[in-house]
Steps between C-alpha positions, in 0.01 A plus 500: 500500500324583832436130564870427437607769754252355755652155454855639553391686816335192648809288420721756677277490811524120502882515480517748791273285718705191427827682581355625833387149594842357424671774707275434802568128470879555496479729803299243697750226419787722616326567829440128555866422438614777737259378763630144495872589518692427830652837585797493744566798722838672489542450871376205701187582694557569874147473627278203448184717492635696209555185302140397551392844387701467179341169421158652546582787268616262226173303528291812457704601196450155355126524559490844340703374206262209455203735520659729243581201281142376524371847424747528212384162369139611530588829328676305227198272465272804478739662251509181294120478516473865395750438222303191395179703501667775297632237261152351468355848441770561239418171326127578527565843347703339221216252435249787496719697259536192279123445512443867419738482205322185383162672529633804313644275228168314472311831486738625229448176308121533529520865385718403203253226405214749527680751279580225247134395500389861445751541216380177340139618529588837342670323211202268457258794495720687247515193274123458531440863401740462206323184386161673524632794298635266232167315485313830469731612218453166324121531527514853358726384217265213416203737510679737261582213265137385503385857431734529204390162369138610526580819311673296229200267479270802470720637222486165328121491521483853365725402212287194426188714512660750263596213272145369507364842415757533224387172347141607531592823329679312228197281454278806475737654249485182298125517501511862391740412224272222387206737502702754298581238240136397482398860443782580262251646260414769743802729484382734770440217737833352406676832567322535831598151598858565395511817706351315793755227462781755497368661812467168675852406407632833626315455827634146536855620432463782755358259754781254433763773539339612824494144630865449414594826674313398815653152489848652469440706814376191682801304380737767635311501834524119524876513440538776762306293755697181437840670516394690815389177669842346435694816594701485822517872564841613640507761778646758263201490262301823536142590391488662161722233346485480120716252310472378142559124466578336168352148501543228237244217513365221284138408422351372820659780704825325603768761573827462309681807631445825690709816530476868593444718195498877488419707807479360851503715817588204727841409639700193398340276765152602382590431135632155582187424707271592206689277257489220759123552541443446126726193495336363816156529334617254235224588257278802437121502445409355162158336491240752390766739368603312188381785273729753668792265569845622395822305524696808611333753726616811685321497835499804737504380860333738745517511881321776693521351850294245688 
């Protein structure tokens, strides 16, 4: 706005100078015309000397008029030169303003490009951090899967070892039975062997029941782990969650259906997420748990916070 007012002021000064030069030029021309006119006196001159004096006066006026005209022309030339200089300064100022605006536009463009580059770099860094987080989560998930598989393999080895011991025990019992038959004549020995056999059988049954109880607990823990791994926890799920899930499966662990059964202290979104977690798993643990497998199970899902 200040630059615009400066331009208006300089234009007004130029107009004033031009008007003054034109006025001086008109005045000089008028004087020249007046000086060259043949003025006639009202009365005829009586004295010859007076006539000569009048001619001399007219010549001086003409000379003065010419001097004034020359000075006016010089003043006009100076005024035109000053106006030309002011015009050139005005044009120079306009070029400088245009160059300044161009520099400011270029600077604004460079700043915008810098900001865009910084924004692109921030986005790239955010995507890189997100990718690293996803890779870390995937590594942890794989590690958890490997740990669970190792636990299942350990359980399988334990079961095989128990089976081997059971067969050994059966073989020993067979040998005892054979010995009892060979010593059938000895009633006391036979009774002792019978009592021993009963005790062994009771111990085997107790051991078998204990093994099945432990395997059932392990089976429930394996189901909890698999459902938890496939659970996409909603924001509304709170620690202390307890929900009973009714699951129908077929031999092999493939899930046929899943639903909420009985008590559940989660909201509707949490209930749907638990059912989706079971369905997303596809199949539940089966290998190594054949002895405790049930087609229909009621599974209590627990969540106590991360």
